[in-house]
N, C-alpha and C positions, 0 to 999 in steps of 0.2 A: 206227217213227218215234218219237223221244223228244220229247214236248211239254213237258218240264219247264221251268218258268219260270227263266231265268237272266239277271238284270239285268246290264247292261254298265256300271253306274255305282255309285258309292258315295256315301253321304251321312254326315255326321258325326252323332254321337249328338244333337248340338244340334238337328237337324231334328225329332227326336222330342220333345225338350224344348219346342221352339217350338210344336209342334202341341198338346202337353198344356197349356201355359200359356194358349194361345189358347182352348182348350175351357173352361178355368176362368175366362176373362175377366181374366187377369192380364197385367200389363205386365212388361217386363224389370226395371223398378224394383221391382215387387212381389216378383218372384222374388229379386232381389238382396237386398232387405231380409229376406226369409224365410231366406236362406242366409248372411246376414252377409257378403255380397260387395258389391263396387262394381258399378255398372251396366256399366262397361267389362269387368269380369271375366265377368259374365253374357253380355255380347255376344260376347266371345272364346270362351266355352264353346259358345255356340250356333253360331258360325262354324266351330268346330273348331280354332281356334288355341290354345286353352287345353285341355290334356289333362284328361280326366275321370279323376280319381283315386278310390281306395277311399273316402276321406273325402267326396268329392263324391257318389259313388254312394250312400252312407249317407243323406246329406241328400236326395237325389232320391227315394229310396224313401219317406222320411218325408213328403215334400211332394207327390210326383207318383205314387207307387206303383211297381209292378214289384218286382224283386228286385235285390239287389246284383249277383248274377251276370249278370242281364240287362244292366245298365248297363255293367259291366266288359267283358262279351263284345262288346257293341256298340262300345265304345271300341277294344278290341283288334283287332277285325275291320277297323274303319275305319283304324287306324294301320298294319295289315299290308297293307291293300289287298285284303282277301279279298272276292271277289264271290260 
C-alpha cells in the first residue's frame, strides 16, 4: 500500500507569500511598497491572477527568502495544474 501524500488541490504562490508576510507582520501595503508595486498588484499576485515573473521572483528572494527557482517552479506548477 502506497501512503504517499498526494494533495488533490492547488494553491497559488501567493498563498506562500501571504504566509511569509504574515509571519513578518507585514501588510499588503508594506509588501507593495517594498516591491514598488501597487496594493492591487500585490493583491492580484497573492490571489494568483497576476503571474509571478522572473523579476518578481528576484524581488521575493530579496524580501522573503527562498530561491528564484523555488518561486518560478511554484508558479509554473500552479499554472500547469500539477498536483
